[in-house]
C-alpha positions in Angstrom: 138.9 103.8 81.4 139.8 105.6 84.6 138.3 103.9 87.6 137.0 105.5 90.8 137.2 103.9 94.2 134.0 104.6 96.0 132.4 103.5 99.3 128.8 102.4 98.8 127.2 104.5 101.5 124.1 106.7 101.8 122.7 108.1 98.5 124.0 111.6 99.4 127.5 110.2 99.6 127.0 108.4 96.3 126.1 111.5 94.5 128.8 113.6 96.1 131.4 111.1 95.1 130.0 110.9 91.6 130.4 114.6 91.1 134.2 114.4 91.7 136.7 113.8 89.0 139.2 112.5 91.5 139.5 108.8 92.5 138.0 108.0 95.9 139.3 105.1 98.0 136.7 104.3 100.6 136.0 100.9 102.1 137.6 98.9 99.4 134.7 98.8 96.9 135.9 99.9 93.4 133.1 101.4 91.3 133.8 101.7 87.6 130.6 103.5 86.7 127.5 104.7 88.5 124.6 106.9 87.7 120.8 107.3 87.4 118.5 106.7 84.4 114.8 106.5 83.6 113.1 103.8 81.6 109.8 103.4 79.9 106.8 105.6 80.6 104.9 107.9 78.3 104.3 111.6 77.5 100.9 113.0 78.3 98.7 114.7 75.6 99.1 118.5 75.6 96.6 120.4 77.8 94.2 122.2 75.5 95.2 125.6 74.5 98.4 127.4 73.4 101.5 127.5 75.5 102.4 131.0 76.5 106.2 131.3 77.1 105.7 134.8 78.6 103.7 133.3 81.4 105.2 129.8 81.5 105.0 128.4 85.1 102.8 131.3 86.2 100.0 130.0 84.0 98.1 127.7 86.5 96.1 126.2 83.6 99.4 124.9 82.0 97.9 125.3 78.5 99.8 123.5 75.8 102.2 121.7 78.2 103.0 118.0 78.5 104.5 115.8 81.2 106.6 112.6 81.1 104.9 110.1 83.4 104.9 106.4 84.5 108.6 105.8 84.0 110.8 103.8 86.4 113.9 105.5 87.9 117.0 103.5 88.5 120.2 104.2 90.4 123.1 101.9 89.4 126.6 100.9 90.2 129.0 98.8 88.2 131.9 97.4 90.1 135.4 97.3 88.6 136.3 93.9 87.3 133.0 92.5 88.3 132.1 89.3 86.4 128.7 88.6 87.9 125.4 89.0 86.1 123.6 92.4 86.7 121.1 92.4 89.5 117.9 94.5 89.2 116.3 95.1 92.6 112.6 96.1 92.9 111.1 97.1 96.2 107.7 96.2 97.6 104.6 98.2 98.6 105.3 101.5 100.4 109.0 101.1 99.7 111.6 102.5 97.4 115.2 101.5 96.5 116.3 102.8 99.9 115.6 99.4 101.4 118.3 97.7 99.4 121.0 100.4 100.1 121.3 100.0 103.9 119.7 98.5 107.0 117.7 100.4 109.6 120.6 100.1 112.0 123.2 101.4 109.4 124.9 98.1 108.3 125.5 97.2 104.7 122.5 96.6 102.5 122.2 94.0 99.8 123.4 96.5 97.1 126.7 96.7 98.9 126.9 93.0 99.6 126.2 91.9 96.0 128.6 94.6 94.7 131.3 92.9 96.7 130.3 89.6 95.1 131.0 91.1 91.7 127.5 92.0 90.5 126.5 95.3 88.9 123.5 96.5 90.9 120.5 98.4 89.6 118.1 99.8 92.2 114.7 100.7 90.9 112.0 103.0 92.1 108.8 101.8 90.3 106.6 104.4 88.6 104.5 106.6 90.9 106.8 106.2 93.9 109.5 108.4 95.5 111.6 107.9 98.6 110.4 110.9 100.7 106.8 111.2 99.6 104.9 110.7 102.9 102.8 113.6 104.2 99.5 113.7 106.0 97.7 115.9 103.5 98.5 115.3 99.8 98.6 118.5 97.8 98.1 117.8 94.1 99.1 119.9 91.0 97.0 122.9 90.0 93.8 121.8 88.4 93.6 118.6 90.3 91.5 117.8 93.4 93.6 118.7 96.5 93.4 117.6 100.1 93.6 113.8 99.7 94.5 112.3 103.0 97.3 109.8 103.2 96.2 106.4 104.6 98.4 106.0 107.7 99.1 102.6 109.3 102.7 101.9 110.5 101.5 99.8 113.3 99.4 97.7 110.9 102.3 97.1 108.6 104.6 96.2 111.5 102.2 93.4 112.5 101.5 92.3 108.9 105.3 92.2 108.1 105.7 89.8 111.1 108.3 92.0 113.0 106.3 91.8 116.2 102.7 91.7 117.4 102.5 95.4 118.2 105.3 97.9 117.6 107.8 98.4 119.1 107.9 94.8 120.5 109.6 92.2 118.4 109.0 88.5 118.4 111.2 86.2 120.4 114.4 85.5 118.6 113.7 88.3 116.0 116.5 89.3 113.6 115.0 92.7 113.1 117.4 95.5 114.4 116.6 96.6 118.0 116.2 100.1 119.2 114.1 103.2 118.7 116.3 104.7 116.1 116.3 101.6 113.9 112.6 101.5 114.1 112.3 105.2 113.2 114.6 104.6 110.2 112.5 101.7 109.1 109.2 103.6 109.3 110.7 106.5 107.4 111.2 104.2 104.5 107.5 103.9 104.0 106.1 106.2 101.3 102.8 106.4 99.3 102.2 106.0 95.6 101.5 109.3 93.8 99.0 107.5 91.5 97.0 104.3 91.4 98.7 100.9 91.6 98.8 99.4 88.0 100.7 96.2 87.5 100.4 96.4 83.7 101.9 99.9 83.7 104.6 98.9 86.2 105.4 95.7 84.3 106.0 97.7 81.1 108.3 100.1 82.9 110.3 97.3 84.5 110.5 95.5 81.1 112.1 98.7 79.8 114.5 98.7 82.8 115.7 95.1 82.0 116.1 96.0 78.4 118.2 99.1 79.2 120.3 97.0 81.6 120.9 94.4 78.9 122.0 97.3 76.5 124.4 98.7 79.2 126.0 95.4 80.3 125.4 93.0 77.4 123.9 90.5 79.9 120.4 89.4 81.1 119.5 90.4 84.7 118.9 88.6 87.9 115.6 90.2 88.9 115.2 90.5 92.7 111.7 91.4 93.8 110.1 91.8 97.2 106.5 91.6 98.3 104.3 93.7 95.9 107.3 93.9 93.7 106.9 90.2 93.2 103.6 90.7 91.5 105.2 93.4 89.2 107.9 90.8 88.5 105.4 88.4 87.0 104.0 91.2 84.8 107.5 91.9 83.5 108.7 90.6 80.1 111.0 87.6 80.4 113.2 88.4 77.4 116.0 89.9 79.5 115.7 87.9 82.7 118.4 85.4 83.7 116.5 84.5 86.9 114.0 85.8 89.5 114.7 85.9 93.2 111.2 86.5 94.7 111.3 87.5 98.4 107.9 86.7 100.0 106.0 87.8 96.8 102.3 88.5 96.7 101.7 85.0 95.3 103.3 83.3 92.3 101.7 83.2 88.8 98.4 81.3 88.7 98.9 77.8 87.4 97.8 77.5 83.8 97.6 81.3 83.2 99.2 83.1 80.3 101.7 84.5 82.8 102.6 81.0 84.1 103.0 79.8 80.5 105.2 82.8 79.7 107.7 81.7 82.4 107.5 78.0 81.5 108.4 78.8 77.9 111.2 81.1 78.9 112.5 78.6 81.5 113.5 81.4 83.9 115.0 79.9 87.1 113.0 81.1 90.2 114.0 81.2 93.8 111.3 82.0 96.5 112.5 83.0 100.0 110.2 83.0 103.1 111.1 84.0 106.6 109.9 83.0 110.1 106.7 83.4 112.1 104.6 81.9 109.3 103.9 78.3 110.3 104.6 79.3 113.9 102.9 82.7 113.8 100.1 83.8 116.2 96.9 82.1 115.3 94.7 85.0 116.2 96.4 87.4 113.8 94.9 87.3 110.3 98.2 87.9 108.6 99.5 84.5 109.9 96.9 82.8 107.7 97.7 85.1 104.8 101.4 84.3 104.7 100.7 80.6 105.1 98.5 80.8 102.1 101.1 82.7 100.0 103.9 80.3 100.9 101.7 77.3 100.1 100.7 78.7 96.7 104.3 79.3 95.9 105.2 75.8 96.8 102.4 74.5 94.6 103.6 76.8 91.8 107.2 75.5 92.2 106.1 71.8 92.1 104.1 72.3 88.9 106.7 74.6 87.3 109.4 71.9 87.9 107.1 69.2 86.5 106.6 71.4 83.4 110.4 71.7 82.8 111.1 74.8 84.8 113.4 75.3 87.7 111.9 76.7 90.9 113.1 76.4 94.5 111.2 77.5 97.7 113.4 78.2 100.7 111.6 78.5 104.0 114.4 79.8 106.2 113.5 78.0 109.4 113.6 74.7 107.4 117.4 75.4 106.7 118.1 76.4 110.3 117.7 80.2 110.0 115.2 81.6 112.4 113.9 85.0 113.4 113.4 86.7 110.0 110.5 88.8 109.1 109.2 90.0 105.7 112.3 92.3 105.5 115.0 89.6 105.8 117.3 91.6 103.5 117.5 94.4 106.1 117.9 92.3 109.2 120.8 91.4 111.4 121.7 88.3 109.4 121.1 89.8 105.9 124.6 88.7 104.8 123.8 85.1 105.7 120.6 85.2 103.5 122.5 86.9 100.7 124.9 83.9 100.7 121.8 81.6 100.2 120.9 83.7 97.2 124.5 83.7 95.9 124.9 79.9 96.3 121.6 79.3 94.5 122.6 81.6 91.6 125.9 79.8 91.2 124.2 76.4 91.0 121.2 77.3 88.9 121.9 80.4 86.7 124.3 80.4 83.8 125.0 83.0 81.1 
C-alpha cells in the first residue's frame, strides 16, 4: 500500500491533503489512511404523500421523502506502522471532535499526540451535534416550529469548567492558555445540539462506532470520553472496548445498577482523570461542590469495582504533583504531560 506523509493540522488541511494522490511530508507524522464515516442511526418514515420528482426540493411539504438521522460521524487517521490500539475520542457537552484536534492556542491536540504514540485515532461527533452550529435564532426545517432561541451562557460554562471565576480571568497557576485569541477559539468550540439529548440513542450510535472501528482495525478500542461524553460512554456496549479513559465524566455508573454490572462482567479497565480547583475551589461557587461530589462518586465506584474484580484507577492530578488544570486538561498548556499519564496507564493495564 502506498503511504502518504501528512501533518496532522486543522481539519481543512486534513481534507486538502486527503484529496491529493501525491505523498505529503509534513511534520514527520506518517498517515497510512484517513477518512470520514458515519455509524448507526436510522431512517425516518416517509412523510405522507407521494414524492414528486418534478418538484423535488421545491416541495416544502417534502411528501414521500425520508431522512437519515441520529448517526454518529467519525473522522479517523491511521498512522503508518502504528502498533497501538485504536483510540475513539468522544467530546463532552457543547463540544465536537474539534477539541481533540488542537488547543485554543494552536498547539498539538491529543489526536496528534496519540498518533505519534502509534495509536489510530477516531474522533467522533455524537448524533445531533455539529462543529459550527451556534446561532442566536435557530431556524428549523420547513414544517417545523421556527424561531427557537439558543440558550447562551459562555460565562457560566467558563466558571463551571473551573477555568476562572469570571471570564477572562484565570485561576492562579492556571494551565489554560492565556490571551484573548485563545479564549475566543475556546468559546467558538461551543455548539448546540440540533435535537434532544438522549443517552440511549447516543449509546447505540457509539456502540456502532466501536463495532465499525473493530471491523476496520481488527482490534478493540480505547474509548476516551469527556464530561457528558462520559455518561454516553457508560451507555455504550462493552463488546468492542479495550478500556475507558473517562476525563471528569458526569458521574460513574451507579453501584449495583445494570450498567455497573455490565462493566464488571466485561472487566473493562477504567481510568478516571480529575483536574485542579476541586478540593481547593471557591466555596461560594456551586460548581465546586458539584465537582467534589462527582470525584467522590467516581472514587467510590472505583473502590467497589476493584473489589468486584474490575480494574479502575482515579487520578486527581494535584495528588500526583500536577496543578492548574481545568475541566479541559487535554487542551491546556501541559496536555502532553497528561497524555503521558494516560499512555503509561494504558501500557500497565491494557493488553490486547
